[in-house]
Residue frames as qw, qx, qy, qz and C-alpha x, y, z in Angstrom:
[[0.352, -0.651, 0.640, 0.208, -37.46, -176.32, -17.86],
 [0.836, 0.465, -0.228, -0.184, -36.04, -178.15, -20.86],
 [0.650, -0.469, 0.579, 0.149, -33.74, -181.14, -20.42],
 [0.557, 0.591, -0.506, -0.291, -31.54, -182.59, -23.10],
 [0.810, -0.214, 0.544, -0.045, -31.14, -186.36, -23.33],
 [0.317, 0.596, -0.630, -0.383, -28.78, -188.02, -25.78],
 [0.912, 0.038, 0.371, -0.169, -29.49, -191.44, -27.28],
 [0.232, 0.639, -0.681, -0.274, -26.85, -193.52, -29.04],
 [0.938, 0.085, -0.276, -0.191, -26.85, -197.08, -30.42],
 [0.843, -0.466, 0.223, 0.150, -24.70, -199.65, -28.68],
 [0.786, 0.210, 0.227, 0.535, -22.31, -199.57, -31.62],
 [0.251, -0.604, -0.010, 0.756, -22.14, -195.78, -31.38],
 [0.371, 0.285, 0.616, 0.633, -23.41, -195.37, -34.93],
 [0.050, -0.649, -0.373, -0.661, -26.12, -192.78, -34.41],
 [0.233, -0.251, -0.517, 0.784, -26.70, -190.10, -31.86],
 [0.139, -0.652, -0.488, -0.563, -29.97, -188.25, -31.29],
 [0.116, -0.026, -0.468, 0.876, -30.24, -185.37, -28.88],
 [0.250, -0.602, -0.699, -0.294, -33.77, -185.13, -27.48],
 [0.073, -0.273, 0.275, -0.919, -35.22, -182.08, -25.72],
 [0.332, -0.475, -0.813, 0.058, -37.64, -182.87, -22.91],
 [0.024, 0.043, 0.282, -0.958, -40.01, -180.23, -21.61],
 [0.562, 0.036, 0.050, -0.825, -43.67, -179.68, -20.78],
 [0.690, -0.043, 0.673, -0.262, -44.01, -183.46, -20.30],
 [0.836, 0.515, 0.173, -0.074, -43.16, -184.28, -23.93],
 [0.667, -0.152, 0.400, 0.609, -40.27, -184.80, -26.34],
 [0.307, 0.886, 0.017, -0.347, -39.26, -182.01, -28.73],
 [0.682, -0.032, 0.484, 0.547, -37.35, -182.50, -32.00],
 [0.151, 0.632, -0.232, -0.724, -36.29, -180.12, -34.75],
 [0.802, 0.516, -0.059, -0.296, -36.87, -180.87, -38.42],
 [0.348, 0.636, -0.688, 0.027, -33.21, -181.84, -38.75],
 [0.313, -0.276, 0.848, -0.328, -33.58, -184.35, -35.92],
 [0.774, 0.280, 0.399, -0.405, -36.70, -185.82, -37.56],
 [0.627, 0.635, -0.405, -0.199, -34.75, -186.18, -40.81],
 [0.112, 0.489, -0.846, 0.180, -32.14, -188.19, -38.92],
 [0.512, -0.071, 0.719, -0.465, -34.68, -190.21, -36.92],
 [0.767, 0.392, 0.384, -0.332, -36.86, -191.21, -39.88],
 [0.466, -0.199, 0.654, 0.562, -34.07, -191.29, -42.49],
 [0.414, 0.732, 0.524, 0.132, -36.09, -189.11, -44.90],
 [0.378, 0.360, 0.149, 0.840, -35.19, -186.07, -46.96],
 [0.074, -0.271, -0.371, 0.885, -35.73, -182.69, -45.30],
 [0.320, -0.005, -0.335, -0.887, -38.31, -181.77, -47.96],
 [0.497, -0.288, -0.791, -0.211, -40.41, -184.82, -47.00],
 [0.338, -0.390, -0.638, 0.572, -40.40, -183.81, -43.34],
 [0.042, 0.182, 0.043, -0.981, -41.23, -180.18, -44.19],
 [0.407, -0.134, -0.567, -0.704, -44.13, -181.24, -46.41],
 [0.475, -0.357, -0.801, 0.072, -45.45, -183.56, -43.72],
 [0.220, -0.348, -0.476, 0.777, -45.31, -180.84, -41.05],
 [0.182, 0.075, -0.198, -0.960, -46.98, -178.32, -43.34],
 [0.473, -0.221, -0.692, -0.499, -49.81, -180.79, -44.06],
 [0.384, -0.346, -0.770, 0.374, -50.33, -181.69, -40.39],
 [0.061, -0.389, -0.334, 0.856, -51.00, -178.05, -39.54],
 [0.234, 0.086, -0.400, -0.882, -52.76, -177.06, -42.78],
 [0.467, -0.237, -0.765, -0.374, -55.26, -179.92, -42.53],
 [0.495, -0.544, 0.142, -0.662, -55.97, -179.10, -38.88],
 [0.808, -0.105, -0.572, 0.091, -54.76, -182.44, -37.56],
 [0.584, -0.443, -0.361, 0.576, -52.84, -180.51, -34.90],
 [0.008, -0.992, -0.118, -0.039, -52.61, -176.88, -33.85],
 [0.650, 0.466, -0.239, 0.550, -49.20, -175.40, -34.67],
 [0.137, -0.756, 0.242, -0.593, -49.22, -172.89, -31.82],
 [0.719, -0.532, 0.316, -0.317, -49.53, -175.51, -29.08],
 [0.975, -0.005, 0.188, 0.113, -47.36, -178.18, -30.74],
 [0.675, 0.455, -0.053, 0.579, -44.37, -176.12, -31.88],
 [0.367, -0.905, -0.036, 0.211, -42.03, -173.91, -29.94],
 [0.496, 0.752, -0.271, 0.338, -38.95, -171.86, -30.75],
 [0.776, -0.580, 0.049, 0.242, -35.82, -172.71, -28.76],
 [0.167, 0.880, -0.446, -0.013, -32.37, -171.22, -28.80],
 [0.980, -0.051, 0.015, 0.191, -29.64, -173.76, -29.48],
 [0.536, -0.623, 0.286, 0.493, -25.90, -173.48, -28.98],
 [0.364, -0.226, 0.535, 0.728, -23.87, -171.84, -31.76],
 [0.175, 0.569, 0.666, 0.449, -26.95, -170.38, -33.44],
 [0.069, -0.017, -0.126, 0.990, -27.91, -166.74, -33.67],
 [0.528, -0.116, -0.147, -0.828, -31.62, -167.39, -34.11],
 [0.592, -0.098, 0.677, -0.426, -34.11, -169.74, -32.47],
 [0.209, 0.096, -0.879, -0.417, -35.02, -173.03, -34.14],
 [0.730, -0.142, -0.072, -0.665, -38.48, -174.57, -34.37],
 [0.004, 0.149, -0.973, 0.178, -39.01, -177.72, -32.34],
 [0.654, -0.149, -0.382, -0.636, -42.04, -179.97, -32.59],
 [0.527, -0.342, 0.629, -0.458, -43.56, -182.08, -29.81],
 [0.287, -0.092, 0.953, 0.044, -44.20, -185.81, -29.77],
 [0.552, 0.535, 0.530, -0.358, -47.74, -185.46, -31.13],
 [0.453, 0.777, -0.233, -0.370, -46.32, -183.86, -34.29],
 [0.065, -0.533, 0.826, 0.171, -43.39, -186.29, -34.51],
 [0.274, 0.043, 0.961, -0.004, -45.66, -189.34, -34.56],
 [0.533, 0.495, 0.251, -0.638, -48.54, -187.81, -36.53],
 [0.513, 0.185, 0.755, 0.364, -49.64, -189.43, -39.76]]
């Protein structure tokens, strides 16, 4: 079961929707862009390197989820990927 939790600053300036499931947090690339305030290409490159270098296994740390108003599933990455260096 996947839960959705929404976080917002006290001033209401930013909003981040977090998917919780399998005892971890799941974010899409777009959410990581917002969270870390980096360009999408930086996040993509980082993710590619994490899996290419074998730091983490893509199959067990990424899952496809259907999101509202989308005709295809989006890739979501777990907390291990989100905080990887």
